[in-house]
Each structure stands twice: as C-alpha cells, then as structure tokens.
C-alpha distance (Angstrom), angle and dihedral (degrees) to the residues before:
residue distance angle dihedral
M1 . . .
K2 3.83 . .
I3 3.84 91.4 .
T4 3.80 91.2 52.1
T5 3.79 91.8 48.1
L6 3.80 91.7 48.6
F7 3.82 90.7 49.4
I8 3.81 92.0 51.2
F9 3.82 91.4 47.6
L10 3.83 93.0 50.2
T11 3.80 92.5 45.6
S12 3.82 92.0 50.8
T13 3.79 92.8 46.8
L14 3.81 93.3 49.6
A15 3.82 91.1 47.3
A16 3.76 91.6 50.7
A17 3.79 91.2 49.3
A18 3.80 91.0 50.3
S19 3.84 93.7 50.3
P20 3.84 118.9 82.6
T21 3.80 114.6 -103.6
P22 3.83 111.0 -112.6
T23 3.82 111.1 -110.5
T24 3.78 131.2 -157.8
A25 3.78 117.3 -130.3
P26 3.81 111.8 -116.9
S27 3.79 115.4 -100.5
P28 3.80 116.3 -106.7
S29 3.79 111.1 -95.3
F30 3.79 142.7 -173.9
T31 3.80 118.0 -160.8
Y32 3.79 138.3 136.8
N33 3.76 142.8 -137.9
A34 3.80 130.7 -158.7
T35 3.81 94.3 -67.2
H36 3.81 111.0 15.9
F37 3.75 144.8 39.7
L38 3.80 110.8 -123.9
L39 3.80 123.6 -146.2
N40 3.79 110.3 -168.5
G41 3.79 87.6 -17.6
A42 3.82 96.4 -54.1
P43 3.82 125.1 106.3
Y44 3.81 111.4 -92.8
Q45 3.79 120.6 -164.8
I46 3.80 110.7 -157.4
L47 3.80 111.7 -129.9
G48 3.76 96.7 178.4
G49 3.77 144.3 168.1
Q50 3.81 134.2 -170.6
M51 3.79 118.5 -117.1
D52 3.81 125.1 159.1
P53 3.82 117.6 -152.8
Q54 3.81 92.5 -151.2
R55 3.81 90.2 65.2
I56 3.81 93.6 52.8
P57 3.84 128.5 67.6
P58 3.83 103.4 -107.9
P59 3.84 94.3 -124.0
Y60 3.81 87.1 61.3
H61 3.82 97.0 51.5
R62 3.79 93.6 97.9
D63 3.79 94.0 47.6
R64 3.81 93.0 52.3
L65 3.81 93.1 45.0
R66 3.80 92.3 46.4
K67 3.81 89.8 53.9
A68 3.80 90.9 49.1
R69 3.80 90.2 53.2
A70 3.82 91.5 46.6
M71 3.80 87.9 53.5
G72 3.80 88.2 64.3
L73 3.81 99.0 -99.3
N74 3.79 121.3 140.0
T75 3.83 100.2 -176.0
I76 3.80 135.9 48.4
F77 3.80 120.4 -153.5
T78 3.79 112.8 -155.0
Y79 3.79 138.8 -178.5
T80 3.78 124.0 -146.1
F81 3.80 116.6 -147.5
W82 3.79 114.4 -136.0
N83 3.82 92.9 -161.6
L84 3.82 92.0 61.3
L85 3.79 94.8 43.6
E86 3.82 95.3 47.5
P87 3.83 105.1 23.4
G88 3.81 91.3 164.9
R89 3.77 127.8 30.5
G90 3.79 106.5 -84.0
T91 3.83 91.8 1.8
W92 3.80 110.3 119.8
D93 3.81 118.7 -165.9
A94 3.81 102.5 -141.1
G95 3.81 91.5 -177.2
E96 3.79 92.0 56.6
A97 3.79 90.6 47.6
D98 3.79 91.6 49.0
S99 3.81 89.8 52.5
I100 3.82 90.1 55.6
S101 3.80 94.3 48.0
S102 3.81 89.9 46.4
F103 3.82 90.0 51.4
I104 3.82 90.1 53.5
R105 3.81 92.4 48.7
I106 3.80 91.0 49.7
A107 3.80 89.6 50.1
Q108 3.80 89.4 57.4
E109 3.80 91.7 47.1
E110 3.80 88.6 53.5
G111 3.82 92.2 52.2
L112 3.81 97.9 -99.3
N113 3.78 131.5 128.1
V114 3.81 121.7 -148.7
V115 3.80 137.4 -130.7
L116 3.81 110.1 -159.6
R117 3.82 120.1 -142.2
P118 3.84 105.1 -174.7
G119 3.80 98.3 159.1
P120 2.96 109.9 177.3
Y121 3.83 73.4 -139.7
V122 3.81 113.9 34.6
C123 3.84 108.1 165.4
G124 3.83 97.8 -160.5
E125 3.84 92.6 150.8
R126 3.80 83.4 -78.0
E127 3.81 126.9 145.2
W128 3.85 104.9 -76.2
G129 3.80 90.2 -15.7
G130 3.80 90.5 -67.5
F131 3.81 95.4 -53.6
P132 3.83 115.5 137.2
A133 3.80 112.7 -114.7
W134 3.82 92.3 -125.6
L135 3.82 89.7 72.4
A136 3.81 87.8 75.9
S137 3.80 90.5 64.1
V138 3.82 97.5 51.2
P139 3.83 107.7 107.5
G140 3.78 113.0 -109.3
L141 3.79 94.8 0.1
V142 3.81 118.5 147.0
V143 3.81 116.4 -178.5
R144 3.82 122.3 -130.8
S145 3.80 92.9 15.7
N146 3.78 140.6 105.6
N147 3.77 87.3 -96.4
A148 3.80 121.5 142.8
P149 3.85 97.9 -139.4
F150 3.81 91.6 48.6
L151 3.80 94.8 45.4
S152 3.81 90.4 47.8
A153 3.81 91.4 53.0
A154 3.83 91.5 44.4
E155 3.80 91.2 49.2
N156 3.80 91.3 54.6
Y157 3.81 91.2 49.0
L158 3.81 94.6 48.0
E159 3.80 94.0 45.7
N160 3.80 91.4 51.0
L161 3.80 91.0 48.1
A162 3.80 92.7 47.9
R163 3.79 90.3 51.6
E164 3.82 90.2 53.4
L165 3.81 91.3 50.5
E166 3.79 96.9 45.1
G167 3.80 112.3 140.4
L168 3.80 93.9 20.4
H169 3.81 97.6 97.4
V170 3.78 120.3 103.0
R171 3.82 92.7 -111.5
D172 3.82 88.0 61.4
G173 3.79 93.7 46.1
G174 3.80 94.2 -92.7
P175 3.82 129.7 122.5
I176 3.85 102.6 -111.6
L177 3.81 106.8 113.6
M178 3.78 103.6 174.0
V179 3.80 144.2 -11.2
Q180 3.80 128.8 -128.6
V181 3.81 121.2 -128.5
E182 3.84 109.5 -133.0
N183 3.82 113.7 -47.6
E184 3.81 130.3 -89.3
Y185 3.79 88.6 -28.9
G186 3.80 92.7 161.2
S187 3.81 89.7 69.3
Y188 3.80 88.5 57.7
G189 3.80 106.0 36.6
D190 3.79 149.0 -30.5
D191 3.82 102.4 -125.3
H192 3.79 99.3 139.5
G193 3.77 90.5 -179.2
Y194 3.80 87.1 64.7
T195 3.81 97.2 46.5
S196 3.80 90.9 45.5
A197 3.80 88.5 51.7
I198 3.83 90.9 52.2
K199 3.80 89.2 48.9
G200 3.81 88.3 54.2
L201 3.81 92.9 47.9
L202 3.81 90.8 51.7
Q203 3.80 92.6 48.2
N204 3.81 91.3 48.5
A205 3.80 91.8 47.9
F206 3.81 101.8 39.7
G207 3.82 102.3 22.8
E208 3.78 133.9 -89.4
D209 3.80 92.4 -102.8
K210 3.82 94.0 66.5
V211 3.79 118.9 111.0
L212 3.82 107.6 -116.0
Y213 3.80 126.7 -167.0
T214 3.81 140.4 176.6
N215 3.80 126.5 -137.6
D216 3.83 120.6 -152.8
G217 3.79 143.6 154.9
T218 3.76 127.2 -84.1
E219 3.81 99.5 -100.1
Q220 3.79 126.0 99.1
W221 3.82 92.4 -120.2
T222 3.81 93.7 49.5
L223 3.80 94.0 49.1
E224 3.78 94.9 43.7
G225 3.81 91.9 44.5
G226 3.78 95.7 49.7
S227 3.80 104.1 36.0
V228 3.81 120.2 102.0
P229 3.84 126.3 -157.0
G230 3.80 110.2 -107.4
V231 3.81 92.4 20.0
L232 3.81 123.5 102.5
A233 3.83 109.2 -110.3
E234 3.80 116.9 -139.6
V235 3.78 136.4 169.6
D236 3.80 142.5 -138.3
G237 3.80 136.8 -150.3
D238 3.81 124.2 31.2
P239 3.83 104.2 25.0
R240 3.80 95.9 -153.6
A241 3.78 93.0 54.1
G242 3.78 91.6 37.3
F243 3.78 98.7 52.7
A244 3.80 91.2 45.1
A245 3.81 89.0 51.7
L246 3.80 92.3 49.9
R247 3.78 91.3 52.9
K248 3.80 92.9 46.2
Y249 3.79 104.1 40.8
I250 3.82 106.0 27.3
T251 3.78 103.0 75.9
D252 3.82 102.2 148.8
A253 3.82 105.1 104.2
S254 3.83 90.9 -144.6
M255 3.82 89.4 64.4
K256 3.81 98.3 44.2
G257 3.79 127.2 95.5
P258 3.81 142.1 106.3
L259 3.80 118.4 -7.8
L260 3.81 121.3 -105.3
D261 3.79 130.7 174.5
G262 3.80 95.6 -151.1
E263 3.81 94.7 -170.7
Y264 3.79 116.1 26.8
Y265 3.81 103.3 176.7
T266 3.79 115.2 -131.5
W267 3.81 90.6 -172.9
T268 3.80 127.8 -45.0
F269 3.80 150.1 -96.5
D270 3.81 127.3 -74.5
S271 3.79 127.6 -126.5
W272 3.78 133.0 -171.7
G273 3.79 113.6 -83.2
Y274 3.81 96.8 12.9
N275 3.77 131.6 106.1
R276 3.79 109.1 -142.1
S277 3.79 116.1 -130.7
S278 3.78 116.9 -137.4
A279 3.77 134.6 -146.2
P280 3.81 128.2 -137.8
A281 3.78 115.0 -97.3
A282 3.80 89.2 -129.2
A283 3.81 89.3 69.3
F284 3.81 90.2 55.9
V285 3.79 91.7 49.0
S286 3.81 91.2 51.0
D287 3.81 92.3 51.2
I288 3.80 93.8 46.5
E289 3.81 91.1 49.9
Y290 3.80 88.9 50.7
V291 3.82 93.8 50.2
L292 3.79 99.3 41.7
G293 3.79 99.4 31.7
N294 3.78 112.0 28.7
E295 3.80 96.4 31.5
S296 3.83 100.0 28.0
A297 3.80 83.7 -141.1
G298 3.80 131.9 137.4
L299 3.78 133.5 -110.4
S300 3.79 143.6 -176.4
L301 3.80 120.3 -142.6
Y302 3.80 108.2 -132.2
M303 2.98 102.2 -128.1
V304 3.78 116.8 7.2
H305 3.82 85.6 165.4
G306 3.80 120.6 3.9
G307 3.79 103.9 -176.8
T308 3.80 124.5 -177.8
N309 3.82 139.6 -43.9
F310 3.79 92.3 -136.7
G311 3.80 118.2 -163.9
F312 3.80 113.1 -8.4
G313 3.81 93.8 -24.8
N314 3.81 100.9 122.9
G315 3.79 124.6 102.8
A316 3.79 132.1 -154.4
L317 3.80 144.7 -141.4
W318 3.80 127.7 -127.6
Q319 3.79 111.0 -137.0
G320 3.78 99.9 155.6
K321 3.79 82.7 -62.0
T322 3.78 134.0 40.0
R323 3.78 113.6 -86.4
A324 3.79 102.5 -166.2
F325 3.80 120.3 -164.3
T326 3.77 121.7 -125.8
T327 3.79 126.0 -110.7
S328 3.80 87.8 -110.2
Y329 3.79 115.9 79.4
D330 3.79 92.9 -176.2
Y331 3.82 88.9 134.8
G332 3.81 91.1 -171.9
S333 3.80 85.3 -81.6
P334 3.81 125.6 174.3
I335 3.82 86.9 -113.4
D336 3.79 105.9 46.8
E337 3.79 129.0 -135.5
A338 3.82 92.0 -88.0
G339 3.81 91.8 49.4
R340 3.80 97.3 -105.0
T341 3.80 121.6 135.0
T342 3.80 118.4 -112.2
P343 3.81 134.7 -153.1
L344 3.82 86.7 -97.7
Y345 3.81 89.3 57.7
H346 3.78 92.3 57.7
T347 3.82 93.7 43.2
L348 3.80 92.4 52.5
R349 3.80 91.9 42.1
D350 3.80 90.6 59.3
T351 3.80 88.3 57.2
L352 3.80 98.0 41.1
L353 3.81 93.2 51.3
K354 3.81 89.1 66.0
Y355 3.81 88.3 66.9
A356 3.80 103.5 27.5
G357 3.80 97.0 88.8
G358 3.78 123.5 -164.9
S359 3.77 123.4 34.0
V360 3.80 119.9 -24.3
P361 3.81 116.8 -168.9
D362 3.76 122.8 -119.9
V363 3.79 117.8 -95.0
P364 3.83 111.1 -92.6
E365 3.77 113.4 -117.5
D366 3.80 115.9 -100.8
I367 3.79 116.3 -120.9
P368 3.82 113.1 -137.3
L369 3.79 115.6 -115.5
S370 3.78 119.2 -108.9
E371 3.79 134.1 -124.5
I372 3.79 130.9 -128.8
P373 3.81 117.3 -157.0
A374 3.80 115.5 -119.4
F375 3.81 114.9 -82.7
D376 3.79 130.8 -172.1
L377 3.78 123.6 -103.9
D378 3.79 107.5 -149.3
P379 3.81 126.1 -159.4
A380 3.80 111.1 -102.5
V381 3.80 112.1 167.9
P382 3.83 138.2 -26.8
L383 3.79 112.6 -103.9
F384 3.81 93.3 -122.9
D385 3.82 91.2 56.2
T386 3.81 90.5 61.3
L387 3.80 94.0 59.7
D388 3.78 118.9 111.5
G389 3.78 112.2 -139.8
R390 3.79 89.6 -152.6
N391 3.82 88.0 70.8
A392 3.81 93.8 51.3
V393 3.81 118.9 118.1
Q394 3.79 121.2 -148.3
S395 3.78 122.1 -150.5
E396 3.77 138.5 159.2
N397 3.81 90.5 -130.7
P398 3.80 130.3 29.7
L399 3.81 117.1 -84.3
T400 3.80 124.3 -146.4
M401 3.78 122.9 -119.9
E402 3.79 88.0 -105.4
D403 3.82 91.3 52.4
L404 3.80 86.5 54.7
G405 3.81 92.2 50.9
Q406 3.80 90.5 -112.6
A407 3.80 124.0 139.8
Y408 3.81 107.9 -177.9
G409 3.78 143.7 2.5
F410 3.80 126.9 40.5
T411 3.79 139.2 -32.1
L412 3.80 124.2 -156.4
Y413 3.82 115.3 -147.4
S414 3.82 115.5 -165.1
H415 3.81 128.1 -169.4
T416 3.81 127.4 176.1
H417 3.79 116.5 -154.4
T418 3.80 108.3 -131.2
S419 3.80 101.2 169.1
P420 3.83 114.0 108.9
S421 3.80 90.6 -132.7
S422 3.78 121.7 71.6
V423 3.79 121.5 -118.5
S424 3.78 127.9 -154.3
G425 3.78 141.4 169.1
L426 3.79 142.3 95.9
L427 3.80 112.5 -24.2
S428 3.82 115.3 -130.1
P429 3.83 115.7 -173.9
G430 3.80 99.3 -156.2
D431 3.80 125.1 -61.8
R432 3.81 89.5 -29.9
A433 3.78 137.6 -28.0
R434 3.82 111.2 -69.9
D435 3.01 89.3 -141.4
R436 3.81 126.7 -53.7
V437 3.80 118.9 -3.9
L438 3.80 122.6 -164.1
I439 3.82 110.2 -161.3
Y440 3.81 125.5 -150.5
I441 3.80 131.0 -178.5
N442 3.78 113.2 -160.7
S443 3.84 87.9 -14.2
V444 3.82 92.8 -55.7
F445 3.81 117.4 121.3
A446 3.83 110.9 -110.6
G447 3.80 104.5 173.0
V448 3.80 149.0 -71.1
I449 3.80 135.4 -84.0
D450 3.80 109.9 -166.9
S451 3.82 129.6 -178.1
T452 3.80 91.9 -154.4
Y453 3.81 86.1 83.3
A454 3.80 122.4 71.4
Y455 3.81 89.0 -146.1
P456 3.81 106.1 28.8
Q457 3.75 119.6 -170.2
N458 3.79 116.9 -86.1
L459 3.77 113.9 -122.8
T460 3.81 120.1 -152.4
V461 3.80 112.8 -157.5
T462 3.81 134.1 -175.8
L463 3.80 122.2 -159.5
E464 3.79 122.9 -165.3
K465 3.78 124.4 -165.9
G466 3.81 109.3 -69.3
D467 3.82 95.1 18.7
T468 3.80 117.7 135.7
L469 3.78 120.5 -141.6
D470 3.82 115.8 -159.2
L471 3.79 124.3 -169.4
L472 3.79 115.6 -167.5
V473 3.81 105.1 -164.1
E474 3.80 120.8 -164.2
N475 3.81 122.9 -158.4
L476 3.83 102.2 -139.0
G477 3.82 92.1 -173.0
R478 3.79 132.6 -58.4
V479 3.79 118.2 -97.6
D480 3.81 108.0 -90.6
Y481 3.81 101.5 -177.3
Y482 3.77 134.6 45.2
S483 3.80 125.5 170.6
R484 3.79 122.6 -162.9
G485 3.79 85.6 -146.7
T486 3.83 93.3 67.7
D487 3.80 131.8 91.3
F488 3.81 92.5 -112.0
P489 3.82 105.0 75.2
N490 3.81 96.5 158.5
E491 3.80 97.0 63.7
I492 3.79 104.5 76.9
L493 3.80 103.9 166.0
D494 3.81 90.1 -54.5
P495 3.83 104.9 -166.4
W496 3.80 100.9 -170.3
K497 3.80 118.8 122.1
G498 3.79 134.4 174.9
V499 3.80 115.3 34.4
V500 3.79 115.0 -14.3
G501 3.81 111.3 -167.9
N502 3.78 127.2 -8.9
V503 3.77 129.6 -29.4
T504 3.78 111.2 -127.4
L505 3.79 133.1 -170.5
G506 3.78 106.6 -159.6
N507 3.80 102.7 -47.5
T508 3.80 94.4 -24.3
R509 3.82 122.1 102.2
L510 3.81 110.4 -141.7
H511 3.81 119.2 -137.2
P512 3.03 155.1 -157.2
W513 3.82 111.6 29.6
T514 3.79 139.8 -159.9
H515 3.80 114.9 -150.7
H516 3.80 126.8 -154.7
P517 3.84 112.8 -172.2
I518 3.82 110.9 -148.6
P519 3.83 105.8 -174.9
L520 3.84 92.9 157.4
A521 3.79 91.6 -148.1
Q522 3.80 83.7 142.5
L523 3.78 127.2 24.1
P524 3.81 119.9 -118.6
H525 3.78 120.5 -114.8
L526 3.80 107.2 -87.1
E527 3.79 125.7 -158.0
I528 3.78 117.5 175.6
A529 3.81 94.0 -167.5
A530 3.79 92.9 59.7
Y531 3.82 93.7 61.8
H532 3.75 137.9 51.4
T533 3.78 96.6 -159.8
S534 3.79 119.4 162.4
I535 3.76 122.5 -134.2
N536 3.81 83.3 -126.8
S537 3.80 91.7 67.4
T538 3.80 111.3 135.0
Q539 3.81 90.7 -146.8
P540 3.82 124.0 82.5
L541 3.76 107.7 -85.8
F542 3.78 137.7 -155.6
L543 3.80 113.4 -138.5
T544 3.78 127.9 -173.9
G545 3.77 135.7 -158.6
S546 3.77 141.0 152.7
F547 3.77 143.9 -152.6
T548 3.78 129.8 -160.8
L549 3.79 131.3 -126.1
D550 3.79 108.7 -160.7
T551 3.79 98.4 173.9
P552 3.80 110.5 32.7
D553 3.77 116.6 -166.3
P554 3.82 118.9 -128.2
D555 3.82 87.2 -131.3
P556 3.83 105.2 68.3
A557 3.81 91.0 -160.6
R558 3.80 87.8 73.4
L559 3.82 87.6 65.4
D560 3.82 96.2 50.8
T561 3.79 113.5 125.6
Y562 3.79 143.5 152.5
L563 3.80 113.6 -106.5
E564 3.79 116.2 -142.9
I565 3.81 119.9 -165.3
Q566 3.79 102.3 -148.0
G567 3.80 115.4 -154.0
G568 3.81 92.4 14.4
V569 3.80 125.0 128.8
K570 3.79 106.4 -171.4
G571 3.76 135.1 -21.5
N572 3.78 149.2 92.5
V573 3.80 134.6 -71.5
W574 3.81 132.8 -147.4
V575 3.81 124.5 -173.2
N576 3.79 116.0 -165.3
G577 3.79 87.2 -16.8
F578 3.81 94.5 -53.6
H579 3.81 113.3 125.2
L580 3.81 106.9 -131.0
G581 3.80 93.4 -176.9
R582 3.80 140.5 -116.0
Y583 3.78 130.2 -27.4
W584 3.83 125.1 -165.3
S585 3.79 126.2 178.6
R586 3.81 87.5 -144.1
G587 3.79 86.0 79.6
P588 2.89 157.4 151.5
Q589 3.82 85.2 175.0
Q590 3.80 108.8 58.6
S591 3.82 99.0 162.9
L592 3.79 136.5 41.5
Y593 3.79 126.3 -131.7
L594 3.81 107.8 -113.1
P595 3.81 109.9 -167.0
G596 3.79 117.5 -149.5
T597 3.80 88.4 -127.8
V598 3.81 87.8 77.0
L599 3.81 94.9 54.4
K600 3.81 130.7 85.6
E601 3.77 141.1 -171.7
G602 3.80 114.0 -79.0
A603 3.79 123.5 7.8
N604 3.79 118.4 11.5
E605 3.79 112.9 -161.2
V606 3.80 120.7 -139.9
V607 3.80 123.7 -166.2
V608 3.80 121.8 -171.3
L609 3.78 127.3 -171.8
E610 3.80 104.2 -156.0
L611 3.79 110.7 -168.1
E612 3.81 98.1 -164.1
P613 3.80 108.8 28.2
S614 3.82 93.9 159.8
R615 3.81 90.2 61.5
G616 3.79 93.9 51.0
R617 3.76 125.6 111.6
G618 3.79 101.5 -105.9
G619 3.79 123.9 -70.6
M620 3.79 115.9 3.3
K621 3.79 123.8 -122.3
G622 3.77 138.4 175.6
V623 3.79 123.3 -137.3
G624 3.81 134.0 175.2
I625 3.80 114.5 -134.0
K626 3.81 132.6 -171.5
D627 3.79 97.5 -135.3
R628 3.77 122.4 45.5
L629 3.79 116.6 -110.9
W630 3.81 111.0 -125.3
E631 3.82 122.6 176.7
V632 3.83 138.8 128.2
R633 3.81 109.0 -127.9
G634 3.80 105.5 164.8
D635 3.80 130.9 -121.6
G636 3.80 117.6 -76.0
D637 3.81 89.9 -159.7
C638 3.77 91.9 64.8
A639 3.79 110.6 26.5
G640 3.78 109.5 -169.2
C641 3.81 94.5 11.6
M642 3.79 113.5 137.4
C-alpha cells in the first residue's frame, strides 16, 4: 500500500514538473519614461484630436470618431461639462453620463484611445467654463480655489463621473489612457494648495494608478502656476515655444516626461460681431512635422471637430466688454460643424499618415447636406403674454438670475413709477449690462443697452407717474476664461447675470421691482388662433411654422441642413422641441446647424422667439440651406458701437 502510494505521488510530481506552469497575461498598462509614453510597454506617440460628445448629436458620435480615426489619429481628447451632468445641485443626469460613456466605448471600437479632461473647470468657450450656475448660490463658495464648499461640490461631481466611467480605463481593458488635472490653471492662478487638492480628488475618484497631467500656456508664470508635483506637466499652443518652455521652466523631476502639445490650435472660435482670421494650412503642416518628426512628441488638434453649442451652451470672454461666442463651435476644424470633412482635413491627413503606423481606414464618404423649401413663420403670442404672475418675485431691489435660482435665458424686471413727479436721465441697469438689455416703457420698445460694446449707446428715459419700465435682460453666456495676465483683473469668472446692483435713472434709484424668470427650459403653449399679433409688434414675439418630410431617409445625416431665419434680427430657434440655439443678424453666424436626428416623418414644428420683430425685414421665413451662411452685418440697435 505504501509503495503504491509513493509511486502515485512520484508520478504526479514528475508530471506536474514536466507540464508548463500556467501564466497570467500582463494587465494592459499606460505609463511613460523620460522621452516616451508607453502603451503595454511599447512606445506610443499620441496623435490626438479634441472632440466633445456634448456638442455632437449622440447618433453621430460614431461617424465623427470614425472620421477622426481615418484622418490618422489614434487618440481622442474630450472634455466633460459639469453643468450638463449636474444641472441642479444634487441632480445627476444619468442620460448625459451614459452618452459620454457610450462615446468612449465607440471610440475604442473605432480604434481610438481617449484622454479624459473632466476639469472640474474646462474653459472650452463653454458657459462659465463648464461650471453649473447653481455654484454661484452656494454660501461661501469660490470657484477654482482651495475652498471647502467648492472642493466638496467638485468631489461629488468627480466621484459620480468616475462611477459612470468605471471599467473604461486602459488597466481594465478600456481606452482611457490618462486624466487631466484642472485646465490651464496657471493662466488663472498659482494656488498650489488648490491644484494639489484637485489632484487628490481625481486620484480618489479614478484611482491612484492613473496617469495624470496638467496643460498650461507657454509662459514661465503659466507653467509654474499650473504645474503640480507628481503630475506630468504639458503645454498647449505654439509647440516650438511650448516645448522650449517645458525644458526651461519645469525642473522638478516628478513633473518631467515625454513632450505633448495638449491643445494645438487648428484655427479658433467665433464670437458675435467678429470676423475670424485664418491661417494657411502650410503653417499647420510645418508645426505637425516639427512635433511628430523632429521632436517625436505628441499633440492634440484643438479642435478636430468642434460641433455646436446647442441651446444656451456658449460661454463668453470679458475684454472690457462681453465677447460672447456663437452657437456654432465649428472652430474652422478639419471636420466641420455638420460633420463633413474639409480641405484642411485632407491636407493634415496626408501629414499624419506618415506617423500613424499600421492600418488606417479609408475616409468615409461625406453625405451632401439637404435643403428645406422656405416656409412661413407666423406670429403666435408675445413673450410677455406667456408669463405667469404666480411665478413673479417681488423685491425692493433688483435680484440677479442666480438669486432667482435661474441658470440661463432671460429675466424680465418691471418697475412702476408711483411718484407724482416725473423723473428722467440716463438709464443705468446695475453696475453694467449683464448682458443685453431690451428696454420698454408702457410695453413699447425704447432701446437697447448691450455689454458686447465697449461704448454702448446711452439711453435717456423719462418716467411719468403710472409709467411702467420693463427691462428684459438676456444672459449671452457666462465668462468662461480669465487670465491674470490680461488688463482686466477685476473680472475673475464673474457668474452674475441679470441686474447686478441698483437701477438708476439719472440720480434716482428705481424701486421696487417685480421679477419674471424666463429660463425657456420648456416652451409655453402656443396657439396662433387665439392672438392677432402683428409682426410689427415691438415686444418679443413667438412665431411658429412647419415643414413636411414625406420621404424620410433611414440615415438622418441625409437630412442635415443649415436653418436660416430670414427677416429675423435676434432670437432663438426650436425644432420639434429641440433648442438649436441663438441667431443674430449681427453675424457672423447667419444660419443654425439643424441635424437630421431632430427631424421626423410628416410635419416638423418650428418655434422662433424673435426679440425685435418690429426691426425685422418684413415677414419672417425659415429655409434650410446646404451651405452655412456666414457674414458680419453689424447691429442696427447700436450703429457705430464697437
């Protein structure tokens, strides 16, 4: 019995020794050394491009990503916008989060890796740099600072986002390679306690093993202000100046590594009233050759596809006046606002393919845009007639939008003069217009005060006993970028909209006030038959129209068009309840991108809020055109204002 047992034991031991020991495949990894990023241990040169899913209709995510991959890119850089994910304090939009995670999965399916840029501040010409408006109402909160209320709110946002993106990091087999800490913070400040705190929040939310990096400008003060010990320091803008600055000013070994131009600008944003200058494509080719060839570094094209600031999504700059960004975020990108490739796309592709390596798919064929025959826009109801007095707020002094719990849209301020003596003088709506103020006396349009002009027109007003003064204030987009290197040190991401301070007429302070918040998150019920409103109404006016699609195409991209509002001056457009954004005859944007994903078989309903119908050019119409209309025309409300 013992001999048999010993024989069996020896036989089993020898067999086990002869058999190969099972091995576990190494986990996917993304790291870096002094000169190169390393994906699964092999050098990885980042050929990247910025593309934000929130600016693209979700059904088109795959098309845009596929075109980026066919251009020769291997990595997508993407922002996430806090204000869309948490529109109200403690209110998480699971659908928005799911759209982001789906976008990242599709990127991987299309052969692209991802660099995540969650902020919490992102800039991106986005409303308040991506911050939700409700932050302004949290007691004691100061954004972008080592401030407990702000860090608590940011921690909640980042933890929720990380939960939504669980399993999508490279270690887990996903495409996310690394995560950015804040965004260009060195341009804003140098509070290293704050940036270190954000680093800690990101590590707690996403895991301490994630590669983190910072992205700053090319100056010594921007790099030193924004860099964080233990976090890879990178740069944006001109790569020659940027890489030289990294070598000169980043001396902490824990922040040094491979070179990356995290935002190489392919052109730039557009803002109302400005013609954008362009650069020759040859300059882009030269820079890309320098980065990828001479330096063997990485870069991200900002933007490879810009998309659209649908609804009230655009931000603004403060440059002694408000410089509000257009609804379009085309950016002059290689893939245009409607998702079609441009001559720049093909020029840059020829260069990128030299460095792409492996197999790059063919460029998908562009589908021509469609046309919609002109259709009438008929007066429905004046905006002021849709207001519900039960929602009015009374106050001795004017309240801001944020005081009223309002994020976007318009606020109507009403004051009735009760003094027996008349009062007259220059009208001043608070410390300055925030941002465009339409003035009415006894419901008759009296003029405009607009902060988009450095020297806005002065408006002299007289009020008699019993007169009503109405101020319709439009939020044109909160400031999303402030640099401590500018000449405007007092405007540090100021979020306040509406009337800030007192309204004065000459030397007289006007009070009390009735406030009507008009966020336009939902449209009012509109019935044309119930009103006999003229297109010559001096009040803001809702108009409605429709067009019919008899033979819808299964591919919605075949229905894409640009919607022009003919005869309109300034306002907003909804199609089938979807808010396309703002139009303004001032330009340069004269048409709105209308994606086919919004359209349906049969009647398609269009609603327009025209703010100045009496200044329009006759009857208003809508028309879908194949090529966007782009032209600066000036503002008839403020001739000569600059």
